[in-house]
C-alpha positions in Angstrom: 23.3 19.3 -58.7 25.3 16.0 -59.2 23.1 12.4 -58.5 22.6 12.1 -54.8 23.6 8.6 -54.7 27.0 9.7 -55.0 27.0 11.7 -51.7 29.5 10.4 -49.2 28.7 11.5 -45.7 31.4 9.8 -43.3 29.8 8.2 -40.3 32.5 9.3 -38.0 30.7 12.5 -37.3 27.7 14.2 -37.4 25.8 16.8 -39.2 24.0 20.1 -39.0 20.6 20.0 -40.1 20.0 23.0 -41.7 23.5 24.3 -42.3 25.3 21.1 -43.7 28.4 21.5 -41.6 29.8 18.2 -40.3 31.5 18.0 -36.6 34.1 15.5 -35.8 35.0 14.9 -31.9 38.9 14.6 -31.5 39.1 11.6 -29.3 36.7 9.9 -27.3 34.1 10.7 -24.6 33.5 14.3 -24.2 36.0 16.0 -26.6 38.3 18.9 -26.0 37.7 20.0 -29.6 36.0 19.4 -32.6 36.8 19.7 -36.5 34.3 21.3 -38.6 33.9 21.4 -42.4 31.2 21.4 -45.0 29.4 18.6 -46.3 29.2 17.4 -50.0 25.4 18.3 -50.3 26.3 21.9 -49.3 29.1 22.0 -51.6 27.3 20.7 -54.5 24.6 23.4 -54.3 27.2 26.0 -53.8 29.5 25.2 -56.5 33.4 25.7 -56.3 34.5 27.8 -53.5 36.5 30.7 -54.7 37.2 32.7 -51.4 36.9 31.6 -47.7 36.9 34.1 -44.7 37.2 32.6 -41.1 37.2 34.3 -38.0 40.5 34.1 -36.1 41.5 31.4 -33.0 40.4 32.8 -30.2 36.9 33.9 -31.1 34.1 32.9 -29.1 30.7 31.8 -31.2 27.4 30.6 -30.1 25.7 28.0 -32.1 24.1 29.7 -35.1 26.7 32.6 -35.1 28.5 33.6 -38.2 32.2 32.3 -38.0 33.0 33.1 -41.3 31.9 33.9 -44.9 32.5 32.2 -48.2 31.9 33.2 -51.8 31.3 30.3 -54.4 30.1 29.9 -58.0 26.5 30.1 -57.0 26.2 32.5 -54.2 28.1 34.2 -51.1 27.3 32.9 -47.8 27.6 33.1 -44.0 29.3 30.0 -42.5 27.2 29.7 -39.1 28.4 27.5 -36.2 27.2 24.0 -35.5 27.9 24.2 -31.6 29.1 27.0 -29.3 32.8 27.3 -28.1 35.9 28.9 -29.0 37.9 28.8 -32.1 41.3 26.6 -31.6 42.6 26.7 -34.6 41.6 27.9 -38.6 42.7 25.9 -41.5 44.9 28.1 -43.3 45.1 25.9 -46.0 41.5 26.4 -46.9 42.2 30.2 -46.6 45.1 30.1 -49.1 43.0 27.6 -51.3 39.4 27.6 -50.8 38.7 25.0 -53.8 40.3 22.5 -51.3 36.9 22.5 -48.9 35.7 21.2 -52.5 38.2 18.8 -53.6 38.8 17.1 -49.7 35.6 18.1 -47.8 36.3 15.4 -45.1 39.9 15.5 -45.1 42.4 18.4 -45.7 39.6 20.9 -46.4 38.0 21.1 -43.2 37.4 24.9 -41.7 38.1 25.2 -38.2 38.6 23.6 -34.7 36.3 24.3 -32.2 36.6 23.6 -28.5 32.9 23.3 -27.5 31.3 25.0 -24.7 28.1 23.5 -24.4 28.9 19.9 -25.8 26.0 18.0 -24.1 23.2 20.2 -24.8 24.1 20.9 -28.5 25.6 17.4 -29.5 22.2 15.5 -29.5 20.9 18.3 -32.1 23.1 17.1 -34.9 22.3 14.2 -37.3 24.1 11.0 -37.2 23.9 7.4 -36.6 20.7 5.8 -37.7 19.0 9.0 -38.5 21.6 10.1 -41.1 20.1 8.0 -43.9 16.4 9.4 -43.6 17.8 12.9 -43.2 20.1 12.5 -46.6 17.2 11.4 -48.2 15.1 14.2 -47.4 17.6 17.0 -47.8 18.6 15.4 -51.2 14.8 15.9 -52.3 14.6 19.4 -50.7 17.7 20.7 -52.4 16.7 19.2 -55.8 13.4 21.0 -55.6 15.1 24.0 -54.7 17.6 24.1 -57.4 15.6 22.2 -60.2 12.1 22.8 -59.3 9.4 20.5 -57.8 9.5 17.0 -58.5 
């Protein structure tokens, strides 16, 4: 794993505490849509992405449902929705070039745009604001132990 101090998690979004996906609202107030992507901690533990497959626009998902799969240097995994809703758009650029997710995780490497259906009930369960620093420190330790053994 890289040096945890080098992780950059933008504060204009929230993060799923287990899946390491970020959610960025589009617009103010209760958003009509959100962008979803992977955070640097998850990408660091996976390695370079070789393949990404995402369910198409129009697919309805519940929080925790798979909305795609990925293949990386270290594993193959399901990508589980951090929020319930309908996929509005799939980032075709990440399907064509999965490494874009590693190179630009918070910009051009997003995965899907989702129209959330249970925003008020699910948004508070994501990590952001004052809780972000403590969560990042705990996750860095957990991931380090998972991949390098007990500290």
